[in-house]
C-alpha positions as CSV (number, residue, x, y, z in Angstrom):
1,M,159.0,76.8,77.1
2,T,157.8,73.3,76.2
3,F,159.2,71.1,73.4
4,K,157.6,67.9,72.4
5,L,160.7,66.8,70.3
6,T,163.7,69.0,69.5
7,R,165.2,69.1,66.0
8,R,168.5,67.7,67.3
9,A,166.8,64.8,69.0
10,A,164.7,64.1,65.8
11,V,167.7,64.1,63.5
12,S,169.7,61.8,65.9
13,A,166.9,59.3,66.0
14,L,166.4,59.3,62.3
15,V,170.2,58.9,61.6
16,A,170.3,56.0,64.0
17,T,167.6,54.2,61.9
18,G,169.1,55.2,58.6
19,V,166.1,57.3,57.7
20,L,166.7,60.7,56.1
21,F,164.4,63.7,56.2
22,S,164.8,67.0,54.5
23,A,165.0,70.2,56.6
24,T,161.5,71.0,55.5
25,S,159.9,67.9,56.8
26,G,156.7,68.0,59.0
27,A,158.8,66.7,61.9
28,L,160.1,70.2,62.4
29,A,156.7,71.4,63.5
30,D,157.5,69.7,66.8
31,D,160.0,72.5,67.5
32,K,157.2,75.0,68.0
33,V,156.6,76.6,71.4
34,Q,153.3,75.4,72.9
35,L,151.1,78.3,73.9
36,R,147.9,77.1,75.5
37,L,145.5,79.8,76.4
38,A,142.6,79.3,78.9
39,T,139.7,81.7,79.0
40,S,136.2,81.6,80.5
41,G,135.0,83.4,77.4
42,S,133.3,81.8,74.4
43,E,134.9,81.2,71.0
44,T,132.9,84.1,69.6
45,D,133.8,86.6,72.4
46,Q,135.7,89.6,70.9
47,R,138.7,88.8,73.1
48,S,138.9,85.2,71.9
49,V,138.4,86.2,68.3
50,A,141.2,88.8,68.5
51,M,143.6,86.2,69.9
52,A,142.7,83.6,67.3
53,E,142.6,85.9,64.2
54,V,145.4,88.3,65.1
55,F,147.7,86.9,67.8
56,A,147.9,83.3,66.5
57,P,149.0,84.1,62.9
58,L,151.7,86.5,64.0
59,V,153.4,83.9,66.1
60,A,152.7,80.9,63.9
61,D,156.3,80.6,62.6
62,F,157.6,79.5,66.0
63,A,154.6,78.9,68.3
64,S,151.6,76.6,68.4
65,Y,148.6,78.6,69.8
66,E,146.1,76.3,71.4
67,P,143.1,78.2,72.9
68,S,140.5,76.6,75.3
69,Y,137.2,78.3,75.8
70,N,134.4,78.4,78.4
71,G,136.6,77.4,81.3
72,T,137.1,74.0,79.8
73,I,140.6,73.1,81.0
74,F,140.8,75.6,83.9
75,A,137.8,77.1,85.7
76,Q,137.5,80.9,85.8
77,G,139.7,82.4,88.5
78,T,142.2,79.5,88.5
79,E,144.1,80.3,85.4
80,L,146.8,82.5,87.1
81,D,147.5,79.8,89.6
82,A,147.9,77.3,86.7
83,I,150.4,79.6,85.0
84,S,152.3,80.1,88.3
85,R,152.5,76.3,88.7
86,G,153.7,75.8,85.1
87,N,150.5,74.0,84.0
88,L,149.4,76.6,81.6
89,E,151.2,79.1,79.3
90,M,148.7,82.0,78.8
91,S,145.4,83.4,79.9
92,I,143.1,86.5,79.6
93,T,142.9,87.7,83.1
94,S,141.4,90.6,85.0
95,A,142.5,93.2,87.6
96,Q,139.9,91.7,90.0
97,E,141.7,88.3,89.7
98,L,145.1,89.8,90.2
99,A,143.8,91.7,93.2
100,Q,143.2,88.3,94.9
101,F,147.0,87.9,94.9
102,F,148.0,91.5,95.1
103,P,145.5,93.9,96.8
104,E,147.1,97.0,95.2
105,F,145.7,95.8,91.8
106,S,142.2,96.8,93.2
107,I,142.9,100.3,92.1
108,F,142.2,99.2,88.6
109,T,138.8,97.9,89.6
110,A,137.6,101.2,91.2
111,G,135.1,103.6,89.6
112,Y,136.6,106.3,87.4
113,V,140.2,105.2,87.6
114,H,140.2,104.5,83.8
115,Q,138.5,107.2,81.8
116,D,138.2,105.5,78.4
117,A,139.9,102.9,76.2
118,A,142.8,105.2,75.2
119,H,143.4,106.0,78.9
120,Q,143.6,102.3,79.7
121,V,146.4,101.9,77.2
122,A,148.3,105.0,78.4
123,V,148.1,103.8,82.0
124,F,149.3,100.2,81.1
125,N,152.2,101.5,79.1
126,D,153.2,104.2,81.7
127,P,156.2,103.6,84.1
128,L,153.6,103.8,87.0
129,M,152.6,100.2,86.0
130,D,156.2,98.9,86.3
131,A,155.9,98.0,89.9
132,F,152.6,96.3,89.4
133,K,154.0,94.2,86.5
134,Q,157.2,93.4,88.3
135,K,155.4,92.1,91.3
136,A,153.2,89.8,89.2
137,E,156.3,88.5,87.5
138,E,158.5,88.0,90.5
139,E,155.9,86.7,93.0
140,L,153.4,84.9,90.7
141,G,155.4,84.1,87.6
142,V,153.0,85.9,85.3
143,K,154.0,88.5,82.7
144,L,151.3,91.0,81.6
145,L,151.7,91.6,77.9
146,S,148.9,94.0,76.9
147,V,145.6,95.5,78.0
148,M,142.2,94.6,76.4
149,Y,139.2,96.9,76.5
150,L,135.9,95.3,77.6
151,G,133.6,98.3,77.6
152,R,132.1,101.1,79.8
153,R,129.3,100.5,82.3
154,Q,126.4,103.0,82.1
155,V,123.4,103.8,84.2
156,N,120.1,102.6,82.7
157,L,116.9,104.0,84.2
158,R,113.1,103.4,83.9
159,Q,112.2,107.1,84.3
160,P,112.0,109.2,81.2
161,K,114.4,112.0,80.9
162,D,111.7,114.6,81.4
163,E,110.9,113.1,84.8
164,L,114.5,112.6,85.9
165,T,117.5,114.2,84.3
166,V,120.8,113.1,85.7
167,S,123.6,115.6,85.7
168,T,125.4,115.0,89.0
169,P,125.5,112.2,91.7
170,A,122.9,114.2,93.7
171,D,120.3,113.5,91.0
172,L,120.6,109.8,91.7
173,D,119.6,110.3,95.4
174,G,116.9,107.8,96.2
175,V,117.1,106.0,92.9
176,N,116.9,102.3,93.5
177,L,119.7,101.0,91.3
178,R,120.3,97.3,90.9
179,M,124.0,96.5,91.3
180,P,125.8,93.1,91.6
181,G,125.7,91.8,95.2
182,T,129.3,92.0,96.4
183,D,130.4,94.7,98.8
184,A,132.6,96.3,96.2
185,W,129.8,96.6,93.7
186,Q,127.4,97.9,96.4
187,F,130.0,100.5,97.4
188,L,130.3,101.7,93.8
189,G,126.5,102.2,93.6
190,K,126.6,104.3,96.8
191,A,129.5,106.3,95.4
192,L,127.5,107.1,92.3
193,G,124.8,108.6,94.6
194,A,122.2,105.9,94.2
195,A,120.6,103.5,96.6
196,P,122.1,100.2,95.4
197,T,120.0,97.0,95.5
198,P,121.7,93.6,95.3
199,M,119.9,91.3,92.8
200,A,120.7,88.3,90.6
201,F,121.2,89.3,87.0
202,S,118.4,86.8,85.9
203,E,115.9,88.8,87.9
204,V,116.7,92.3,86.6
205,Y,114.4,92.4,83.5
206,T,111.3,91.5,85.6
207,A,112.3,93.9,88.4
208,L,112.7,96.7,85.8
209,S,109.3,95.9,84.2
210,T,107.5,95.9,87.5
211,G,109.3,98.9,89.1
212,A,110.9,96.8,91.8
213,V,114.1,98.7,90.9
214,D,114.5,102.0,89.1
215,G,117.5,101.0,87.0
216,Q,120.6,98.9,86.5
217,D,124.2,99.4,85.3
218,N,125.9,97.5,82.5
219,P,127.7,98.1,79.3
220,L,125.6,98.8,76.2
221,P,126.0,95.4,74.7
222,T,124.5,93.9,77.8
223,V,121.6,96.3,77.7
224,V,120.9,95.1,74.2
225,D,121.5,91.4,74.7
226,A,119.2,91.4,77.8
227,K,116.6,93.6,76.1
228,F,116.6,96.0,79.0
229,Y,115.7,98.7,76.5
230,E,112.2,97.2,76.4
231,V,111.6,98.1,80.1
232,T,113.7,101.3,80.5
233,N,113.6,104.8,79.0
234,Q,117.0,106.4,79.3
235,I,120.7,105.7,79.5
236,V,123.0,108.1,81.3
237,L,126.5,107.7,79.9
238,T,128.3,107.8,83.2
239,S,131.1,105.4,82.0
240,H,131.8,104.9,85.7
241,L,133.7,101.7,85.2
242,V,135.9,101.1,82.1
243,D,136.4,97.4,82.3
244,L,139.6,95.6,81.2
245,N,141.4,92.4,80.8
246,Y,145.1,91.7,80.5
247,I,146.8,89.2,78.1
248,A,149.1,87.2,80.4
249,I,151.9,84.7,79.7
250,G,154.0,82.6,82.0
251,K,157.3,84.4,82.9
252,E,159.2,81.1,82.6
253,V,157.7,80.7,79.1
254,W,158.7,84.2,78.2
255,D,162.2,83.8,79.5
256,G,162.6,80.7,77.3
257,L,161.9,82.6,74.1
258,T,164.6,84.2,72.0
259,P,164.7,88.0,72.0
260,E,163.3,87.9,68.5
261,Q,160.4,85.6,69.6
262,Q,159.7,87.8,72.6
263,A,159.4,90.9,70.3
264,K,157.0,89.0,68.1
265,V,154.9,87.8,71.0
266,Q,154.7,91.3,72.3
267,E,153.8,92.7,68.9
268,A,151.1,90.0,68.5
269,A,149.6,90.7,71.9
270,D,149.5,94.4,71.3
271,A,147.9,93.9,67.8
272,A,145.3,91.5,69.2
273,A,144.4,94.0,72.0
274,E,144.1,96.8,69.5
275,A,141.9,94.8,67.1
276,G,139.6,93.8,69.9
277,R,139.5,97.3,71.3
278,Q,138.5,98.9,68.0
279,K,135.8,96.3,67.4
280,Q,134.3,96.9,70.9
281,L,134.4,100.7,70.5
282,Q,132.7,100.4,67.1
283,K,130.1,98.1,68.6
284,E,129.3,100.5,71.4
285,E,129.0,103.3,68.9
286,D,126.6,101.3,66.7
287,L,124.5,100.3,69.7
288,V,123.9,104.0,70.7
289,S,122.2,104.4,67.3
290,F,120.3,101.2,67.7
291,L,119.1,102.1,71.2
292,K,118.0,105.6,70.1
293,E,116.0,103.9,67.3
294,Q,114.2,102.0,70.1
295,G,113.2,105.2,71.7
296,M,115.9,105.4,74.4
297,E,117.1,108.8,75.5
298,I,120.9,108.7,75.8
299,Y,123.0,111.5,77.1
300,E,126.2,112.3,79.1
301,P,126.1,113.9,82.6
302,D,128.7,116.0,84.3
303,L,131.4,113.4,84.3
304,A,133.8,115.6,86.4
305,A,131.2,115.8,89.2
306,F,130.8,112.0,89.1
307,R,134.5,111.3,89.0
308,D,135.2,113.7,91.9
309,Q,132.6,112.2,94.2
310,V,133.4,108.6,93.4
311,Q,137.2,109.0,93.7
312,S,136.8,111.0,96.9
313,M,134.6,108.2,98.5
314,Y,137.1,105.5,97.4
315,L,140.0,107.4,98.9
316,D,138.2,107.6,102.2
317,S,137.3,103.9,102.1
318,E,139.1,100.7,103.1
319,F,139.4,99.8,99.4
320,A,142.2,102.4,99.0
321,G,144.2,101.1,101.9
322,A,146.4,98.9,99.6
323,W,146.9,101.5,96.9
324,P,150.4,102.8,96.5
325,D,150.8,106.5,97.5
326,G,150.4,108.9,94.6
327,V,149.5,106.3,92.0
328,L,145.9,107.5,91.6
329,E,147.1,111.1,91.0
330,Q,149.6,109.7,88.3
331,I,146.7,107.8,86.7
332,N,144.5,110.9,86.6
333,A,147.3,113.0,85.1
334,L,147.4,110.7,82.1
335,G,143.7,111.3,81.3
336,N,142.0,114.1,79.5
């Protein structure tokens, strides 16, 4: 917890100079806890908006919320280290970033671990998360307050549905699916049953229009923003990755708060996460209607078949080596 000037110090200084201020003077604003948040997102990103419009007002009585956007004060991927060193109070972080410190967090980056937004919340609040949270606190000095929903990645194909209907992973056999270039992303593409092709995002629209690839995977907002609906014909609602972020705060900062302030910060984080979650879910729902109006065919495959194959392949891979025994089964049991 950081104080620029405590009330006691302020009063002592003023008495020494014979100056009197009332208890309601502006000097008391210096008592507020400084909560600087660094994010790589923009000011208009739904996570940033939720923190500014929901979190900040709820803690305004005792805290000064100071967001920094677009990686301005700390580059993406360095925020957790900054919190650990005491150079930053808060961030919006990912399971991928936490997995760089603790490989067991990679379970939350794997396909079909989270089933939907509600399942994310159930997993985060379940006792199975206690060991993960505790390790982040004790070894990195980072407390995870709440989970934010980013959206579901879907399979987006050039072929019309009457030429290719995808029900199970077997139907994607031979489909040239653009996926991000890392080994983890390429593995997910194979687990889905497709033939993954690494390609820069900037090249995807042209590759789809020329047939260099058969499809790509991204959340619906990306499909719309990148105008992929202009060069594709169907979206298979595989929801193979339900992406997330965590609202994180320095453990030392948290420990410096009073119990009442801790309760308020927790309430504010949960409220911000819920507000962002509902807006993102509504956006996804609205975009389904928009994409159908553009002539896209949108449908859901046999999700159980996809989940079974993808999880089976992960469990047989090196990625699962760091996962605690039994945790995947506990996560699955919290789903539908």
